[in-house]
C-alpha positions as CSV (number, residue, x, y, z in Angstrom):
1,M,12.0,-14.3,52.3
2,S,13.4,-14.0,48.9
3,A,11.4,-15.7,45.7
4,R,13.7,-17.8,43.7
5,V,13.4,-17.5,39.8
6,A,13.9,-20.6,37.7
7,L,16.7,-20.2,35.3
8,P,16.0,-21.0,31.5
9,T,17.2,-24.4,30.4
10,E,20.0,-23.2,28.4
11,Q,21.4,-21.1,31.3
12,Q,21.3,-24.3,33.5
13,L,23.1,-26.1,30.9
14,G,25.6,-23.4,30.7
15,L,26.3,-23.2,34.4
16,L,26.7,-27.2,34.5
17,A,29.0,-27.0,31.6
18,W,31.1,-24.3,33.4
19,A,31.2,-26.4,36.7
20,A,32.1,-29.7,34.7
21,L,35.0,-27.6,32.9
22,V,36.3,-26.6,36.4
23,V,36.1,-30.1,37.6
24,L,38.0,-31.4,34.4
25,Q,41.0,-29.0,35.2
26,L,41.1,-30.2,38.5
27,V,41.0,-34.0,37.7
28,W,43.3,-33.6,34.8
29,Y,46.0,-31.9,36.4
30,A,46.0,-32.8,40.0
31,W,45.1,-36.4,39.6
32,L,45.4,-38.0,36.3
33,F,48.4,-36.0,34.4
34,P,50.2,-33.8,37.0
35,P,52.7,-31.6,35.4
36,Q,56.3,-33.1,35.7
37,T,58.2,-29.9,35.3
38,I,56.3,-27.4,37.3
39,P,54.4,-27.3,40.5
40,V,50.9,-28.5,40.4
41,W,49.8,-25.4,42.3
42,L,50.9,-23.1,39.5
43,V,49.2,-25.2,37.0
44,L,45.8,-25.2,38.8
45,T,46.4,-21.4,39.3
46,I,46.6,-20.9,35.5
47,T,43.7,-23.2,34.5
48,V,41.2,-23.0,37.6
49,V,41.4,-19.4,39.0
50,P,40.4,-17.7,35.5
51,L,37.3,-20.0,35.5
52,L,36.4,-18.7,39.1
53,L,36.5,-14.8,38.4
54,P,33.0,-14.9,36.7
55,L,31.6,-15.9,40.2
56,L,32.1,-12.4,40.9
57,A,29.0,-11.9,38.5
58,I,26.8,-14.9,39.5
59,R,24.1,-12.7,40.7
60,D,23.2,-12.2,37.0
61,P,23.9,-15.8,35.5
62,R,23.8,-14.5,31.9
63,R,26.8,-12.0,32.6
64,A,28.8,-14.7,34.5
65,L,27.9,-17.2,31.5
66,L,29.1,-14.4,29.1
67,W,32.4,-14.0,31.0
68,V,33.0,-17.8,30.9
69,G,32.1,-18.3,27.3
70,I,34.9,-15.5,26.6
71,L,37.3,-17.4,28.9
72,S,36.4,-20.7,27.5
73,L,37.7,-19.7,23.9
74,F,41.2,-20.2,25.7
75,Y,40.4,-23.8,26.8
76,F,39.1,-24.7,23.6
77,C,42.3,-23.8,22.0
78,H,43.9,-25.7,24.9
79,G,41.9,-28.7,24.0
80,I,42.8,-28.6,20.4
81,A,46.7,-28.2,21.1
82,E,46.6,-31.0,23.8
83,G,44.4,-33.2,21.6
84,W,47.0,-32.7,18.5
85,S,50.1,-33.2,20.6
86,S,49.5,-35.6,23.3
87,S,47.7,-39.2,22.3
88,S,47.5,-40.2,26.2
89,E,45.6,-36.9,27.1
90,R,43.6,-36.9,24.0
91,W,40.2,-38.2,25.6
92,L,40.3,-35.5,28.3
93,A,40.9,-32.6,25.6
94,L,38.0,-33.9,23.5
95,I,36.1,-33.6,26.8
96,E,37.1,-29.9,27.2
97,I,36.6,-29.2,23.6
98,V,32.9,-30.5,24.0
99,L,32.1,-28.7,27.3
100,T,33.5,-25.5,25.7
101,L,31.5,-25.8,22.6
102,L,28.4,-26.4,24.8
103,L,29.2,-23.3,26.9
104,I,29.5,-21.1,23.7
105,G,26.5,-22.9,22.3
106,T,24.4,-22.2,25.2
107,L,25.2,-18.5,25.1
108,G,24.0,-18.3,21.7
109,A,20.7,-20.2,22.5
110,G,19.9,-17.6,25.2
111,V,20.2,-14.7,23.1
112,K,16.8,-12.8,22.6
113,R,16.1,-12.1,19.0
114,K,13.9,-9.2,17.9
115,Q,10.7,-10.0,16.1
116,R,10.5,-8.7,12.5
117,N,7.4,-6.7,11.8
């Protein structure tokens, strides 16, 4: 029987933001605003699959969150571009921006700092 170790709060928050970012992409492109010119499956492949790649490192939540934090920079830029260009999708873009900032913030909060003598 394996003992489970409780994750720190910032890691739990980061994992929650990661999952919410995946759900946001699915809701955005498969349900609320499906693309008109290219297939939905292609858009979902481009937007969701990169967010699933860090699952390969999920045994070490810190490493998985680091990967997602790096990837989330793309989603942050996407949220800025969509929020700037499309008024109908602006609220989704704002949610995307908040989730990416939350993800990046949890990475910073989880860093162990050396104590000075």
